[in-house]
C-alpha positions as CSV (number, residue, x, y, z in Angstrom):
1,M,89.9,124.9,106.0
2,E,93.7,124.0,104.5
3,T,94.3,122.1,101.6
4,F,97.5,121.0,100.3
5,P,98.8,120.8,96.6
6,K,98.7,118.0,94.7
7,K,99.0,116.5,90.7
8,R,96.8,114.5,89.2
9,I,97.9,111.7,86.3
10,E,95.3,110.9,83.9
11,I,96.3,108.2,81.9
12,M,94.1,107.0,79.2
13,V,95.3,104.0,77.7
14,E,93.6,100.8,75.4
15,T,92.5,98.2,77.9
16,P,94.9,96.1,77.3
17,L,97.3,97.9,78.5
18,M,95.6,98.6,81.9
19,S,97.5,95.7,83.6
20,R,101.3,97.3,82.6
21,V,99.8,100.7,83.6
22,I,99.0,99.7,87.1
23,A,102.2,97.7,87.1
24,I,104.0,101.0,86.8
25,L,102.2,102.8,89.2
26,D,102.6,99.8,92.1
27,D,106.6,99.5,91.2
28,L,106.5,103.0,91.6
29,G,104.8,102.8,95.5
30,V,101.8,105.5,94.5
31,S,99.7,105.3,97.4
32,G,96.6,105.2,95.3
33,Y,94.5,105.6,91.7
34,T,91.1,104.4,90.4
35,V,90.1,102.9,87.0
36,M,86.8,104.0,84.9
37,P,85.7,102.5,81.8
38,A,85.8,105.6,78.8
39,I,82.6,104.9,77.5
40,A,82.8,107.4,74.4
41,G,84.7,109.7,73.0
42,R,86.1,111.4,70.3
43,G,90.2,112.1,69.2
44,K,92.7,112.5,65.6
45,D,91.3,109.0,63.8
46,G,87.6,110.6,64.8
47,L,84.6,109.2,67.0
48,W,84.7,106.0,69.0
49,H,82.5,104.1,71.0
50,R,82.3,101.4,73.7
51,D,79.0,99.6,71.9
52,G,79.8,96.9,69.8
53,Q,83.4,96.2,70.7
54,V,84.0,92.5,71.2
55,G,87.4,92.6,72.9
56,R,88.8,94.6,75.3
57,V,91.1,95.8,72.5
58,G,89.8,99.3,71.2
59,S,88.2,99.5,74.8
60,V,89.4,102.2,76.5
61,V,90.2,102.9,80.0
62,Q,91.5,105.8,82.5
63,I,93.5,105.1,85.1
64,L,94.1,108.4,88.0
65,C,96.4,108.7,90.4
66,I,97.4,111.8,92.9
67,V,101.5,112.2,93.5
68,D,103.1,114.8,95.4
69,G,104.3,117.4,93.0
70,T,107.7,116.5,94.4
71,R,107.2,112.5,92.4
72,E,105.5,114.4,89.5
73,N,108.9,113.7,86.7
74,D,109.6,110.5,88.8
75,V,105.8,108.7,87.7
76,L,105.5,110.4,84.5
77,E,109.0,109.8,83.1
78,P,107.6,105.6,82.5
79,L,104.4,106.5,82.3
80,F,105.5,108.3,79.1
81,R,107.7,105.4,78.0
82,L,104.8,102.7,78.3
83,V,102.4,104.9,76.1
84,S,104.7,107.1,73.5
85,R,104.4,103.7,71.8
86,Q,100.9,103.3,71.8
87,I,97.0,104.5,71.7
88,G,97.0,106.6,75.2
89,I,97.3,109.7,76.7
90,V,98.3,111.4,79.4
91,T,97.5,114.7,81.3
92,V,98.7,116.6,84.7
93,T,96.5,119.5,86.6
94,D,97.1,120.9,89.4
95,V,94.7,120.0,92.3
96,R,94.3,121.0,96.2
97,V,93.5,118.1,98.6
98,V,92.3,118.1,101.5
99,R,94.5,115.4,103.5
100,S,97.7,115.4,102.5
101,D,99.0,112.5,104.5
102,Q,97.0,110.2,102.0
103,F,99.3,111.1,98.9
């Protein structure tokens, strides 16, 4: 089966920032994304866990999308400007998809 190279962009941010990340993706015409809750983890400040959070601050979501490599920088630049001032991580991974027209 033929596959096609794309870029998977993953953005982890505190939940209150989620709508701003989604707005950037929508404004850029990213064809789709998925938002998932992050349950627990470890970062430079140590362990964290979603249990016991009273509000949305401190809870983390992961937003992932797949884009064509030609759009990578166009998507990363505004995401970096947003996340560089906040708690968050942006990663990029090379992936291969079977339906190139979806991205």
